[in-house]
C-alpha positions in Angstrom: -63.8 -87.9 -135.9 -66.6 -90.2 -134.8 -67.4 -90.9 -138.3 -63.8 -91.6 -139.0 -63.7 -94.1 -136.1 -66.9 -95.7 -137.5 -65.5 -96.1 -141.0 -62.3 -97.7 -139.4 -64.4 -100.4 -137.9 -64.7 -103.7 -139.9 -68.0 -103.9 -141.8 -69.0 -107.2 -140.3 -68.4 -105.7 -136.8 -70.7 -102.9 -137.5 -73.4 -105.3 -138.5 -72.8 -107.5 -135.6 -75.7 -108.1 -133.3 -74.0 -108.7 -129.8 -74.9 -111.5 -127.5 -77.4 -110.4 -125.0 -76.6 -111.9 -121.6 -79.1 -112.4 -118.7 -77.2 -110.1 -116.3 -77.4 -107.1 -118.5 -81.0 -106.8 -117.7 -81.1 -107.7 -113.9 -78.5 -107.9 -111.2 -80.9 -108.6 -108.3 -84.3 -110.1 -107.5 -85.6 -113.6 -107.7 -83.1 -114.6 -110.5 -84.5 -117.5 -112.4 -83.2 -116.5 -115.9 -79.6 -117.6 -116.2 -79.6 -121.3 -115.1 -77.3 -120.5 -112.3 -77.1 -122.7 -109.1 -79.6 -120.9 -106.9 -78.6 -123.3 -103.9 -75.2 -121.6 -103.7 -71.5 -122.4 -104.3 -69.1 -125.2 -103.6 -66.3 -122.6 -103.0 -65.5 -120.3 -100.1 -67.3 -117.1 -101.1 -65.8 -114.3 -98.9 -69.2 -112.6 -99.2 -69.3 -112.8 -103.0 -72.1 -114.6 -104.9 -69.9 -117.0 -106.9 -73.0 -118.8 -107.9 -74.3 -115.9 -109.9 -72.9 -114.5 -113.0 -71.1 -111.2 -112.6 -72.1 -107.7 -114.0 -71.2 -108.0 -117.6 -70.9 -104.1 -117.8 -68.5 -103.8 -114.7 -70.5 -100.8 -113.6 -68.9 -100.3 -110.2 -65.4 -101.1 -111.3 -65.6 -98.7 -114.3 -66.9 -96.0 -112.1 -64.0 -96.3 -109.8 -61.4 -96.5 -112.5 -63.1 -93.4 -114.2 -62.5 -91.5 -110.9 -59.0 -92.6 -110.7 -58.4 -91.2 -114.3 -60.6 -88.2 -114.2 -62.8 -89.5 -117.1 -66.4 -90.7 -117.4 -67.3 -94.4 -116.9 -68.5 -94.6 -120.5 -64.8 -93.8 -121.4 -63.5 -96.8 -119.6 -63.3 -100.5 -120.8 -62.1 -103.2 -118.5 -60.3 -106.4 -120.0 -58.7 -109.6 -118.9 -55.4 -107.8 -118.6 -54.2 -105.3 -121.4 -53.8 -108.4 -123.7 -57.6 -108.6 -124.2 -57.8 -105.0 -125.0 -55.1 -105.5 -127.7 -56.8 -108.5 -129.1 -60.2 -106.9 -129.2 -59.0 -103.7 -131.0 -57.4 -106.0 -133.6 -60.6 -107.8 -134.1 -62.8 -104.7 -134.2 -60.8 -102.6 -136.7 -58.5 -105.0 -138.8 -59.9 -107.1 -141.7 -57.8 -110.3 -141.9 -55.6 -110.4 -144.9 -56.2 -106.9 -145.9 -55.5 -104.3 -143.1 -52.3 -103.6 -141.2 -51.0 -102.3 -137.9 -47.9 -100.5 -137.2 -45.4 -101.0 -134.5 -42.3 -99.0 -133.2 -40.0 -101.8 -132.2 -38.5 -103.2 -130.2 -41.6 -103.2 -128.1 -44.0 -105.4 -126.3 -44.6 -108.6 -128.2 -48.3 -109.2 -127.9 -49.1 -106.4 -130.3 -47.4 -108.5 -133.0 -48.9 -111.7 -131.8 -52.6 -110.3 -131.7 -52.2 -109.0 -135.2 -50.6 -112.4 -136.5 -53.2 -114.4 -135.1 -55.9 -112.5 -137.0 -53.7 -112.6 -140.1 -53.2 -109.0 -140.0 -50.1 -107.5 -141.6 -47.5 -106.1 -139.2 -45.6 -103.1 -140.4 -42.4 -102.8 -138.2 -40.5 -99.4 -137.8 -37.5 -99.4 -135.6 -37.1 -96.9 -133.0 -34.2 -94.5 -133.3 -30.8 -95.3 -131.6 -31.9 -93.4 -128.6 -35.2 -95.6 -128.4 -37.7 -92.9 -129.6 -40.3 -93.2 -132.4 -39.0 -92.4 -135.9 -42.0 -90.3 -136.7 -41.5 -89.7 -140.4 -40.8 -93.4 -140.9 -43.9 -94.3 -138.9 -46.2 -91.9 -140.7 -44.6 -93.0 -144.2 -45.5 -96.8 -143.3 -49.2 -95.6 -143.1 -51.4 -96.4 -146.1 -55.3 -96.6 -146.5 -55.1 -100.1 -145.0 -53.7 -99.0 -141.8 -55.9 -99.2 -138.8 -53.9 -99.4 -135.7 -50.6 -97.9 -134.5 -49.1 -99.2 -131.2 -46.9 -97.3 -128.9 -45.7 -98.4 -125.6 -44.8 -95.6 -123.3 -42.8 -96.2 -121.1 -41.6 -98.7 -123.5 -41.1 -102.4 -122.7 -38.2 -103.4 -123.0 -36.3 -100.2 -123.6 -37.5 -98.8 -120.4 -37.9 -95.1 -121.7 -40.8 -92.9 -122.0 -41.7 -91.8 -125.7 -41.5 -88.2 -126.5 -45.2 -87.0 -126.0 -45.0 -84.7 -129.1 -44.3 -87.7 -131.2 -47.1 -89.8 -130.0 -49.6 -86.8 -130.6 -48.0 -86.4 -134.0 -49.0 -90.0 -134.8 -52.5 -89.5 -133.5 -52.8 -87.0 -136.4 -53.2 -89.8 -138.9 -56.3 -91.6 -140.0 -55.8 -94.6 -137.7 -56.5 -95.5 -134.0 -53.4 -94.8 -132.0 -53.0 -97.2 -129.0 -50.8 -95.9 -126.1 -49.8 -98.6 -123.7 -49.2 -96.9 -120.2 -48.5 -100.3 -118.2 -45.5 -98.6 -116.6 -46.8 -95.0 -116.3 -46.9 -95.2 -112.6 -43.0 -95.4 -112.5 -42.5 -92.5 -115.0 -42.0 -88.8 -114.4 -44.0 -88.0 -117.7 -47.7 -87.0 -117.6 -50.3 -89.4 -118.8 -51.9 -89.1 -122.3 -55.3 -89.9 -120.7 -56.2 -86.2 -120.7 -55.8 -86.1 -124.5 -58.6 -88.6 -125.3 -61.3 -86.0 -125.7 -59.2 -83.8 -128.0 -58.1 -86.8 -130.1 -61.0 -89.4 -130.3 -58.7 -91.9 -132.1 -56.5 -92.1 -129.2 -56.7 -95.2 -126.8 -54.8 -95.2 -123.7 -54.2 -98.8 -121.9 -53.4 -99.2 -118.2 -53.0 -102.2 -115.9 -53.2 -103.2 -112.4 -50.6 -105.8 -112.9 -47.5 -103.6 -112.1 -47.7 -100.7 -109.6 -50.8 -102.2 -108.0 -49.2 -105.6 -107.5 -52.2 -107.5 -109.2 -50.7 -109.5 -111.9 -52.2 -112.7 -110.8 -55.9 -111.3 -111.2 -55.3 -110.3 -114.9 -57.0 -106.9 -115.1 -56.2 -104.2 -117.5 -58.3 -101.3 -119.0 -58.5 -98.8 -121.6 -59.4 -95.1 -121.4 -60.9 -94.0 -124.8 -63.5 -92.1 -126.5 -66.9 -93.4 -125.6 -67.6 -94.5 -129.3 -64.5 -96.9 -129.1 -65.6 -98.2 -125.6 -68.9 -99.1 -127.1 -67.4 -101.1 -129.9 -65.2 -102.9 -127.2 -68.2 -103.7 -125.0 -70.0 -105.0 -128.2 -67.4 -107.6 -129.2 -66.1 -108.6 -125.7 -67.2 -112.0 -124.2 -70.4 -111.4 -122.0 -68.8 -112.1 -118.6 -65.1 -111.3 -119.4 -64.4 -110.1 -115.9 -65.1 -112.6 -113.0 -66.5 -111.6 -109.7 -63.3 -112.5 -107.8 -61.1 -110.3 -110.0 -63.6 -107.5 -109.8 -63.6 -107.6 -106.1 -59.9 -107.9 -105.7 -59.5 -104.7 -108.0 -62.0 -102.8 -105.9 -60.3 -103.6 -102.8 -56.9 -102.6 -104.3 -58.4 -99.2 -105.4 -59.3 -98.6 -101.8 -55.6 -98.9 -101.0 -53.9 -96.4 -103.2 -51.4 -95.3 -100.4 -50.1 -98.9 -100.5 -49.6 -98.8 -104.3 -47.9 -95.3 -103.8 -45.6 -96.9 -101.2 -44.8 -99.7 -103.7 -43.9 -97.1 -106.3 -41.6 -94.9 -103.9 -39.8 -98.2 -102.8 -39.3 -99.4 -106.4 -38.1 -96.1 -107.4 -35.3 -96.2 -104.6 -34.3 -99.6 -105.4 -34.2 -98.9 -109.2 -31.7 -96.1 -108.6 -29.5 -98.4 -106.2 -29.6 -101.3 -108.7 -28.7 -99.2 -111.7 -25.7 -97.7 -109.8 -24.5 -101.1 -108.7 -25.1 -102.8 -112.0 -23.0 -100.0 -113.8 -20.0 -100.9 -111.7 -20.1 -104.7 -112.7 -17.3 -105.6 -115.1 -19.7 -107.9 -117.1 -22.0 -104.9 -117.8 -21.4 -102.5 -120.7 -24.3 -100.1 -120.1 -27.4 -99.6 -117.8 -30.1 -97.6 -119.8 -32.1 -94.9 -118.1 -35.3 -96.2 -117.0 -38.8 -94.8 -116.2 -40.2 -98.5 -115.4 -39.8 -100.9 -112.6 -37.1 -102.7 -114.7 -33.7 -102.0 -116.1 -32.5 -102.7 -119.6 -28.9 -103.9 -119.2 -26.3 -104.3 -122.0 -23.8 -106.9 -121.1 -20.5 -108.1 -122.7 -22.2 -111.6 -123.4 -25.8 -111.4 -122.5 -26.5 -115.2 -123.0 -23.4 -116.1 -120.7 -24.7 -113.9 -118.0 -28.3 -115.1 -118.4 -27.3 -118.7 -118.1 -25.0 -118.1 -115.1 -27.6 -116.3 -113.2 -30.2 -119.0 -114.0 -27.9 -121.6 -112.7 -28.0 -119.7 -109.4 -31.8 -119.4 -109.5 -31.9 -115.8 -110.4 -34.1 -115.3 -113.6 -34.0 -112.4 -115.9 -35.2 -111.8 -119.3 -33.0 -112.2 -122.4 -33.9 -109.5 -125.0 -30.5 -109.9 -126.9 -32.3 -111.3 -130.0 -34.6 -108.1 -130.6 -33.5 -105.2 -132.9 -31.2 -102.7 -131.4 -30.9 -104.8 -128.1 -27.8 -106.9 -128.8 -26.4 -108.4 -125.6 -29.2 -106.9 -123.6 -31.1 -108.3 -120.6 -34.3 -107.0 -118.9 -34.0 -107.0 -115.1 -37.0 -106.4 -113.0 -36.4 -104.4 -109.8 -36.8 -106.9 -107.0 -36.8 -106.4 -103.2 -33.6 -105.2 -101.6 -32.6 -108.8 -100.7 -33.2 -110.0 -104.3 -31.4 -107.0 -105.7 -28.4 -107.8 -103.4 -28.4 -111.4 -104.5 -28.4 -110.3 -108.2 -25.5 -107.9 -107.7 -23.5 -110.5 -105.5 -23.9 -113.0 -108.4 -23.2 -110.6 -111.1 -19.8 -109.8 -109.4 -18.7 -113.4 -109.8 -19.2 -113.3 -113.7 -16.0 -112.4 -115.7 -16.4 -109.7 -118.3 
């Protein structure tokens, strides 16, 4: 399979000689090699040497994430949010104007955007009516120019976990299968991280933006075969993860009990919010959720959306996406925020 992965990589990327940054060689000593400001920094440091470039390999952070996921550090890549991972995978594997990626839609919009920016064909296969992958149709969309298949599980915006056996069936094709587990912490399903050694063409993405409460630092990561991680390291910017982000992430990883408490509280609020919304006349259906949000089908989603916005309550309108007619996506908030939402929803006529 390593040869298959190698052959999927764009020829110019295989030939690429990556930029060699100063901090790849030395992280300490009398550092006179990178034209940094040796006198210090103008910003409050909080003990961080902000005048120095950060570790381009993120060694400590990757080690911690490896322990968290039960893998080796060389099977972890850290990016500026999962969006950077998505973008780099398209750049590595997809020849512009020639190759294609396959999406099971509706799903997270950045997969399509990343491909279209690179002039890569997007082949869209609709989910089934119960929001599961149409495996025969997905495999039928694969040709010899297919390089990536994206699957979000639990899926955004449908909120459900995709069937594990369906994703594993997709991983049997000659392409890289990217599974986005951004919402995994809120799901009852086991992660697919344990499968990366059996299926070297499987990439599992995670993020600290959701359960860990770190959306503002923009840090996501991928767990994958070491060969794929090496390609990601080869094409990424030299210092893609800044020192402040790395420090915040490491401090958060020391506080897993807090993250677990967040998850427990969100699950309680999710159940309460789902029950309350189901009794609202303007709501036709609240879909089952394995995420920190609910997909809600309304009698008139645009009217509900505008009415809530006028009261300062902002939800996401998803009604223009396939299979999501009159659907809104509602994040589970604090109890006070959820009560305010329900009170406002009760004033909306069906």
